[in-house]
Each structure stands twice: as C-alpha cells, then as structure tokens.
C-alpha positions as a Markdown table, in Angstrom:
| # | Residue | x | y | z |
|---|---|---|---|---|
| 1 | Unk | 0.0 | 0.0 | 0.0 |
| 2 | Unk | 1.3 | 3.7 | -0.7 |
| 3 | Unk | 0.5 | 4.8 | 3.0 |
| 4 | Unk | 1.3 | 4.2 | 5.8 |
| 5 | Unk | 4.9 | 3.0 | 5.4 |
| 6 | Unk | 5.5 | -0.5 | 6.6 |
| 7 | Unk | 8.3 | 0.7 | 8.9 |
| 8 | Unk | 5.7 | 2.8 | 10.9 |
| 9 | Unk | 5.0 | 0.5 | 13.8 |
| 10 | Unk | 2.1 | 2.9 | 15.1 |
| 11 | Unk | 0.1 | 2.9 | 11.9 |
| 12 | Unk | 1.0 | -0.1 | 9.8 |
| 13 | Unk | -1.9 | -2.3 | 11.0 |
| 14 | Unk | -5.7 | -2.7 | 10.1 |
| 15 | Unk | -7.7 | 0.4 | 11.0 |
| 16 | Unk | -11.3 | -1.0 | 10.5 |
| 17 | Unk | -14.6 | 0.4 | 11.8 |
| 18 | Unk | -14.7 | -2.2 | 14.6 |
| 19 | Unk | -11.5 | -0.9 | 15.9 |
| 20 | Unk | -12.6 | 2.7 | 15.7 |
| 21 | Unk | -15.9 | 1.9 | 17.2 |
| 22 | Unk | -14.1 | 0.5 | 20.4 |
| 23 | Unk | -12.1 | 3.6 | 20.7 |
| 24 | Unk | -14.9 | 6.1 | 19.9 |
| 25 | Unk | -18.0 | 4.8 | 21.4 |
| 26 | Unk | -17.1 | 5.5 | 25.0 |
| 27 | Unk | -17.0 | 9.2 | 24.1 |
| 28 | Unk | -20.5 | 9.1 | 22.7 |
| 29 | Unk | -19.5 | 8.9 | 19.1 |
| 30 | Unk | -21.9 | 6.9 | 17.0 |
| 31 | Unk | -21.0 | 7.9 | 13.3 |
| 32 | Unk | -17.9 | 8.4 | 11.2 |
| 33 | Unk | -16.8 | 9.5 | 7.8 |
| 34 | Unk | -13.6 | 7.9 | 6.3 |
| 35 | Unk | -11.3 | 10.3 | 4.4 |
| 36 | Unk | -9.3 | 8.2 | 1.8 |
| 37 | Unk | -5.5 | 8.2 | 2.0 |
| 38 | Unk | -4.8 | 6.0 | -1.0 |
| 39 | Unk | -4.6 | 7.0 | -4.7 |
| 40 | Unk | -5.5 | 3.5 | -5.9 |
| 41 | Unk | -8.8 | 3.7 | -7.8 |
| 42 | Unk | -10.1 | 0.4 | -6.5 |
| 43 | Unk | -9.5 | 1.4 | -2.8 |
| 44 | Unk | -12.7 | 3.5 | -3.3 |
| 45 | Unk | -14.7 | 0.5 | -3.9 |
| 46 | Unk | -13.0 | -1.4 | -1.1 |
| 47 | Unk | -13.8 | 1.2 | 1.5 |
| 48 | Unk | -17.4 | 1.3 | 0.3 |
| 49 | Unk | -17.7 | -2.4 | 0.6 |
| 50 | Unk | -16.2 | -2.4 | 4.1 |
| 51 | Unk | -18.5 | 0.5 | 5.3 |
| 52 | Unk | -21.6 | -1.3 | 4.0 |
| 53 | Unk | -21.2 | -3.9 | 6.7 |
| 54 | Unk | -20.9 | -1.5 | 9.6 |
| 55 | Unk | -23.4 | 1.2 | 10.3 |
| 56 | Unk | -21.2 | 3.3 | 12.4 |
| 57 | Unk | -19.9 | 4.4 | 9.0 |
| 58 | Unk | -22.1 | 7.1 | 7.5 |
| 59 | Unk | -19.9 | 8.0 | 4.5 |
| 60 | Unk | -16.5 | 8.2 | 2.9 |
| 61 | Unk | -14.5 | 10.9 | 1.0 |
| 62 | Unk | -12.9 | 9.1 | -1.9 |
| 63 | Unk | -9.8 | 9.7 | -4.0 |
| 64 | Unk | -10.3 | 10.7 | -7.6 |
| 65 | Unk | -8.2 | 13.1 | -9.6 |
| 66 | Unk | -10.1 | 15.9 | -11.4 |
| 67 | Unk | -8.9 | 16.8 | -14.9 |
| 68 | Unk | -8.1 | 13.2 | -15.9 |
| 69 | Unk | -9.8 | 11.3 | -18.6 |
| 70 | Unk | -11.8 | 8.8 | -16.5 |
| 71 | Unk | -12.8 | 11.2 | -13.8 |
| 72 | Unk | -16.4 | 11.6 | -14.8 |
| 73 | Unk | -16.9 | 7.9 | -15.3 |
| 74 | Unk | -15.4 | 7.0 | -12.0 |
| 75 | Unk | -17.3 | 9.7 | -10.2 |
| 76 | Unk | -20.6 | 8.4 | -11.7 |
| 77 | Unk | -19.7 | 4.8 | -10.7 |
| 78 | Unk | -18.9 | 5.5 | -7.2 |
| 79 | Unk | -21.5 | 8.2 | -6.5 |
| 80 | Unk | -24.2 | 5.5 | -7.1 |
| 81 | Unk | -23.5 | 4.5 | -3.6 |
| 82 | Unk | -25.0 | 7.0 | -1.1 |
| 83 | Unk | -22.0 | 6.4 | 1.2 |
| 84 | Unk | -19.8 | 8.3 | -1.4 |
| 85 | Unk | -19.8 | 11.9 | 0.0 |
| 86 | Unk | -17.0 | 13.6 | -1.9 |
| 87 | Unk | -13.3 | 13.4 | -2.9 |
| 88 | Unk | -10.1 | 14.6 | -1.4 |
| 89 | Unk | -7.6 | 16.7 | -3.3 |
| 90 | Unk | -4.7 | 18.9 | -2.4 |
| 91 | Unk | -1.1 | 18.5 | -1.3 |
| 92 | Unk | -1.0 | 14.8 | -1.6 |
| 93 | Unk | 0.4 | 12.2 | -4.1 |
| 94 | Unk | 2.4 | 14.9 | -5.9 |
| 95 | Unk | -0.8 | 16.8 | -7.0 |
| 96 | Unk | -1.1 | 20.4 | -7.3 |
| 97 | Unk | -4.3 | 22.5 | -6.9 |
| 98 | Unk | -2.7 | 25.5 | -8.5 |
| 99 | Unk | -1.7 | 23.5 | -11.6 |
| 100 | Unk | -5.2 | 22.1 | -12.0 |
| 101 | Unk | -6.8 | 25.5 | -11.7 |
| 102 | Unk | -5.1 | 26.4 | -14.9 |
| 103 | Unk | -6.8 | 23.5 | -16.8 |
| 104 | Unk | -10.3 | 23.9 | -18.1 |
| 105 | Unk | -10.9 | 20.2 | -17.8 |
| 106 | Unk | -10.0 | 20.4 | -14.1 |
| 107 | Unk | -12.5 | 23.1 | -13.5 |
| 108 | Unk | -15.2 | 21.3 | -15.5 |
| 109 | Unk | -14.6 | 18.2 | -13.3 |
| 110 | Unk | -15.0 | 20.2 | -10.1 |
| 111 | Unk | -18.2 | 21.8 | -11.4 |
| 112 | Unk | -19.5 | 18.1 | -12.1 |
| 113 | Unk | -18.5 | 17.3 | -8.5 |
| 114 | Unk | -20.5 | 20.3 | -7.2 |
| 115 | Unk | -23.4 | 19.5 | -9.5 |
| 116 | Unk | -23.5 | 16.0 | -8.2 |
| 117 | Unk | -24.1 | 17.4 | -4.7 |
| 118 | Unk | -20.6 | 16.1 | -3.5 |
| 119 | Unk | -17.9 | 18.0 | -1.5 |
| 120 | Unk | -14.3 | 18.5 | -1.7 |
| 121 | Unk | -11.9 | 17.7 | 1.2 |
| 122 | Unk | -8.6 | 19.4 | 0.9 |
| 123 | Unk | -5.3 | 17.6 | 1.9 |
| 124 | Unk | -2.5 | 19.0 | 4.1 |
| 125 | Unk | -3.2 | 22.7 | 4.1 |
| 126 | Unk | -0.4 | 25.4 | 3.7 |
| 127 | Unk | -0.8 | 29.2 | 2.8 |
| 128 | Unk | -0.6 | 28.4 | -1.0 |
| 129 | Unk | -3.4 | 25.9 | -0.7 |
| 130 | Unk | -5.6 | 28.4 | 1.3 |
| 131 | Unk | -5.2 | 30.9 | -1.5 |
| 132 | Unk | -6.1 | 28.2 | -4.1 |
| 133 | Unk | -9.3 | 27.3 | -2.3 |
| 134 | Unk | -10.3 | 30.9 | -2.9 |
| 135 | Unk | -9.5 | 30.7 | -6.6 |
| 136 | Unk | -11.3 | 27.4 | -6.9 |
| 137 | Unk | -14.5 | 28.6 | -5.2 |
| 138 | Unk | -14.4 | 31.8 | -7.4 |
| 139 | Unk | -14.7 | 29.5 | -10.3 |
| 140 | Unk | -17.0 | 26.9 | -8.7 |
| 141 | Unk | -19.1 | 28.9 | -6.2 |
| 142 | Unk | -21.5 | 26.1 | -5.5 |
| 143 | Unk | -18.8 | 23.6 | -4.5 |
| 144 | Unk | -18.8 | 22.7 | -0.7 |
| 145 | Unk | -15.2 | 22.5 | 0.6 |
| 146 | Unk | -13.9 | 21.0 | 3.8 |
| 147 | Unk | -10.5 | 22.3 | 4.8 |
| 148 | Unk | -8.8 | 19.6 | 6.8 |
| 149 | Unk | -6.4 | 19.9 | 9.8 |
| 150 | Unk | -6.2 | 23.6 | 9.8 |
| 151 | Unk | -4.7 | 23.8 | 13.3 |
| 152 | Unk | -1.5 | 22.1 | 11.9 |
| 153 | Unk | -0.8 | 25.0 | 9.6 |
| 154 | Unk | 1.8 | 27.3 | 11.1 |
| 155 | Unk | 1.0 | 30.8 | 9.8 |
| 156 | Unk | 3.9 | 32.5 | 8.0 |
| 157 | Unk | 5.9 | 34.8 | 10.3 |
| 158 | Unk | 7.5 | 37.0 | 7.7 |
| 159 | Unk | 5.7 | 39.8 | 6.0 |
| 160 | Unk | 4.0 | 40.1 | 3.3 |
| 161 | Unk | 3.4 | 36.4 | 3.4 |
| 162 | Unk | 1.8 | 36.6 | 6.9 |
| 163 | Unk | -0.5 | 39.5 | 5.9 |
| 164 | Unk | -1.6 | 37.6 | 2.7 |
| 165 | Unk | -2.4 | 34.5 | 4.7 |
| 166 | Unk | -4.6 | 36.1 | 7.2 |
| 167 | Unk | -6.4 | 38.1 | 4.4 |
| 168 | Unk | -7.0 | 34.9 | 2.6 |
| 169 | Unk | -8.2 | 33.2 | 5.8 |
| 170 | Unk | -10.7 | 35.9 | 6.5 |
| 171 | Unk | -11.9 | 35.8 | 2.9 |
| 172 | Unk | -12.6 | 32.2 | 3.3 |
| 173 | Unk | -14.3 | 33.0 | 6.5 |
| 174 | Unk | -16.9 | 35.0 | 4.4 |
| 175 | Unk | -17.8 | 32.1 | 2.2 |
| 176 | Unk | -20.6 | 30.0 | 3.9 |
| 177 | Unk | -19.9 | 26.9 | 1.6 |
| 178 | Unk | -16.4 | 26.3 | 3.1 |
| 179 | Unk | -16.0 | 24.5 | 6.3 |
| 180 | Unk | -13.0 | 23.9 | 8.5 |
| 181 | Unk | -11.9 | 20.8 | 10.4 |
| 182 | Unk | -10.5 | 21.6 | 14.0 |
| 183 | Unk | -8.6 | 18.4 | 13.6 |
| 184 | Unk | -4.9 | 17.2 | 13.9 |
| 185 | Unk | -4.7 | 19.8 | 16.8 |
| 186 | Unk | -1.8 | 18.4 | 18.7 |
| 187 | Unk | 1.8 | 19.6 | 18.2 |
| 188 | Unk | 5.2 | 18.6 | 19.3 |
| 189 | Unk | 7.8 | 21.0 | 20.7 |
| 190 | Unk | 11.2 | 20.0 | 21.1 |
| 191 | Unk | 10.1 | 16.5 | 20.1 |
| 192 | Unk | 7.4 | 16.2 | 22.9 |
| 193 | Unk | 3.7 | 16.3 | 22.3 |
| 194 | Unk | 2.2 | 19.0 | 24.3 |
| 195 | Unk | -1.0 | 17.8 | 26.2 |
| 196 | Unk | -1.9 | 21.0 | 28.0 |
| 197 | Unk | -5.3 | 22.3 | 26.6 |
| 198 | Unk | -4.1 | 25.9 | 27.4 |
| 199 | Unk | -1.3 | 25.6 | 24.8 |
| 200 | Unk | -3.9 | 25.0 | 22.0 |
| 201 | Unk | -6.6 | 27.4 | 23.1 |
| 202 | Unk | -5.2 | 30.6 | 21.3 |
| 203 | Unk | -5.1 | 28.8 | 17.9 |
| 204 | Unk | -8.5 | 27.2 | 18.3 |
| 205 | Unk | -9.9 | 30.6 | 19.4 |
| 206 | Unk | -8.5 | 32.3 | 16.4 |
| 207 | Unk | -10.1 | 29.7 | 14.0 |
| 208 | Unk | -13.4 | 29.7 | 15.9 |
| 209 | Unk | -13.3 | 33.6 | 15.6 |
| 210 | Unk | -13.0 | 33.5 | 11.8 |
| 211 | Unk | -15.3 | 30.6 | 11.0 |
| 212 | Unk | -17.8 | 30.7 | 13.9 |
| 213 | Unk | -20.1 | 28.0 | 15.2 |
| 214 | Unk | -21.7 | 27.1 | 12.0 |
| 215 | Unk | -18.6 | 26.1 | 10.0 |
| 216 | Unk | -16.2 | 24.2 | 12.2 |
| 217 | Unk | -16.3 | 20.3 | 12.2 |
| 218 | Unk | -14.8 | 17.6 | 14.4 |
| 219 | Unk | -12.2 | 15.4 | 12.8 |
| 220 | Unk | -10.5 | 12.7 | 14.8 |
| 221 | Unk | -7.7 | 12.2 | 12.2 |
| 222 | Unk | -7.6 | 8.6 | 13.4 |
| 223 | Unk | -5.6 | 6.4 | 13.0 |
| 224 | Unk | -3.0 | 9.0 | 11.9 |
| 225 | Unk | -3.7 | 10.7 | 15.3 |
| 226 | Unk | -2.0 | 7.7 | 16.9 |
| 227 | Unk | 1.3 | 9.3 | 15.8 |
| 228 | Unk | 0.6 | 12.2 | 18.4 |
| 229 | Unk | -1.2 | 10.5 | 21.3 |
| 230 | Unk | -3.9 | 7.9 | 22.1 |
| 231 | Unk | -7.5 | 8.7 | 21.0 |
| 232 | Unk | -8.7 | 9.6 | 24.5 |
| 233 | Unk | -6.1 | 12.4 | 24.8 |
| 234 | Unk | -6.6 | 13.7 | 21.2 |
| 235 | Unk | -10.4 | 13.8 | 21.8 |
| 236 | Unk | -10.2 | 15.5 | 25.2 |
| 237 | Unk | -8.4 | 18.6 | 23.8 |
| 238 | Unk | -11.3 | 19.6 | 21.6 |
| 239 | Unk | -14.1 | 18.0 | 23.6 |
| 240 | Unk | -13.2 | 20.3 | 26.7 |
| 241 | Unk | -12.8 | 23.3 | 24.4 |
| 242 | Unk | -16.2 | 23.0 | 22.7 |
| 243 | Unk | -18.1 | 21.8 | 25.7 |
| 244 | Unk | -17.0 | 24.9 | 27.5 |
| 245 | Unk | -18.8 | 26.8 | 24.9 |
| 246 | Unk | -22.1 | 25.2 | 25.8 |
| 247 | Unk | -24.1 | 22.1 | 24.5 |
| 248 | Unk | -25.6 | 23.9 | 21.5 |
| 249 | Unk | -22.3 | 24.9 | 20.0 |
| 250 | Unk | -20.6 | 21.5 | 20.9 |
| 251 | Unk | -23.4 | 19.7 | 19.0 |
| 252 | Unk | -22.9 | 21.9 | 15.9 |
| 253 | Unk | -19.1 | 21.1 | 16.1 |
| 254 | Unk | -19.4 | 17.4 | 16.7 |
| 255 | Unk | -22.2 | 16.5 | 14.3 |
| 256 | Unk | -24.6 | 19.1 | 13.1 |
| 257 | Unk | -22.1 | 20.9 | 10.9 |
| 258 | Unk | -20.9 | 17.8 | 9.4 |
| 259 | Unk | -24.5 | 17.1 | 8.0 |
| 260 | Unk | -24.4 | 20.5 | 6.2 |
| 261 | Unk | -20.9 | 19.8 | 4.8 |
| 262 | Unk | -21.2 | 16.2 | 3.8 |
| 263 | Unk | -24.9 | 15.6 | 3.5 |
| 264 | Unk | -24.6 | 12.3 | 5.1 |
| 265 | Unk | -27.7 | 10.2 | 6.0 |
| 266 | Unk | -28.2 | 8.4 | 9.4 |
| 267 | Unk | -27.9 | 4.6 | 9.0 |
| 268 | Unk | -28.5 | 3.5 | 12.7 |
| 269 | Unk | -31.3 | 4.4 | 15.2 |
| 270 | Unk | -28.7 | 5.6 | 17.7 |
| 271 | Unk | -27.4 | 8.3 | 15.2 |
| 272 | Unk | -29.0 | 11.8 | 15.4 |
| 273 | Unk | -31.2 | 13.0 | 12.7 |
| 274 | Unk | -30.1 | 15.7 | 10.3 |
C-alpha cells in the first residue's frame, strides 16, 4: 500500500470500523466518515464495501483526480453508492491544486462534483492551498469545501506572506460553503507532544473567531492521530474546548455542521437525525 509505510509501527496495522468503534464509542461517538488516504482507484470500492457492513460508517470521502480522462466515469460509478460523499484533493500524491486551476478540464470536473451534490476535502493545508481554495470557489461557487487539519498549519511569520495568509483566511471565512476541520490539533515542541489544553486554546480561538459556530467540524484524524497520542487524549483537547462553549455549540461542532458539509444520512437508530 502507498501509505502508511510498513516501517511505521504505530500505523501499519488494520484500521477498520470495529477498531474505531471500540475507541470512539465510550466518548458518545456513533457515526464516522472515512477520508481516503490512498490513490489507488479500487480502494474507493474497497472502502465502500467495508462500510456497507458496519453502520457506524455514514460515508466516505474518496480519492479521484479531477482533470483526468476517466474522472467523470469513476465519479458516476462511485456516486451511485450513497455512502460516497465527496473526494479529497490537495497537497497529496504529488498533485497541485494550482496547476489544476489552470486547466479547463479540471474546473469542469470540479463543477461536475458540485453539481452531483458532493464535496471536496482538501489535503494538508499550507498558505498556498488556502489561496487556491479561494480561486477554486471563485470558479465553482456552489462547491462545498472542507479544509482539513487547519490547526496544523503554522501561519507565516514574515511579511508580506503573513498578511496575505490572514487576508485569505478571512476571505474564506466569508464564504458559507467552506468548512474547516478543527482536527490534527496536537503539536510537538522539542520532540515532545504538548498535552496542556491551554497551549492550544489561542489557535482554536483564532479559527473559531474566523469561521464561527456554523462552519467548524470535528475530525479525529484517526488512525493518523496515533502518531501524536492515544485517541482519548486527542479527543479530550477539543471536547473540553467546545463543551465549555455550551451544549448547542458543541453539538454543531461534533455532528450538526458535518451534516451540512457532507450531506450524510443516518444509518442507525442511535445516530442523530439531520
């Protein structure tokens, strides 16, 4: 498989819904969406087949490459399954959003994605990708976008790059079809993972201030999160932060906003309705 590397003892093991359920259920989590981390076409189908057997899974974000010859055919194929909620594209597998934006066929495929009612997850944000999301949604304004792992992005420190980044971030904040995952929050300092919630509060405050209670989404980043800390500790940072804002805002962050972003449909009686 292309990822994770077989030498990564933390991640190189099966990460199936049953294993996730055992970790997540004690925290009240009753549904999940898988975000694909493989460029292999048939892995889209493999994930759908796995999800079909376990109702904790309410969707997947697949991996297809817009602007390629078979994109529409493959999109139609996988979109027949209601669990297929969108695709992931960005700084992954050597792809370039900027290069794609210069190609009419790329834009046409993104329009087809939006017209199908599907969304786009970005991959591994940096300041350049943030600017490219603005350009993309200028061209395809009805495309729903979910920006992943934004807390991991370290804003530029030098001008004018810092000023440009924050201007772009606030521009995205004005676009209601763009959502942000407050995920992959933990960081290492001098090789050690910081577990103190106070360390992360200013960064989450900043993003919450830009995007507000309607546009932030929980993401576990599991199993990749195991590179930082066990699931309980990763979950606690964001759980404590959002519960402190009250039940109504916490519910938006943990599930209601994901319905708006992904249009998932409940599969089990214990899952909340849209």
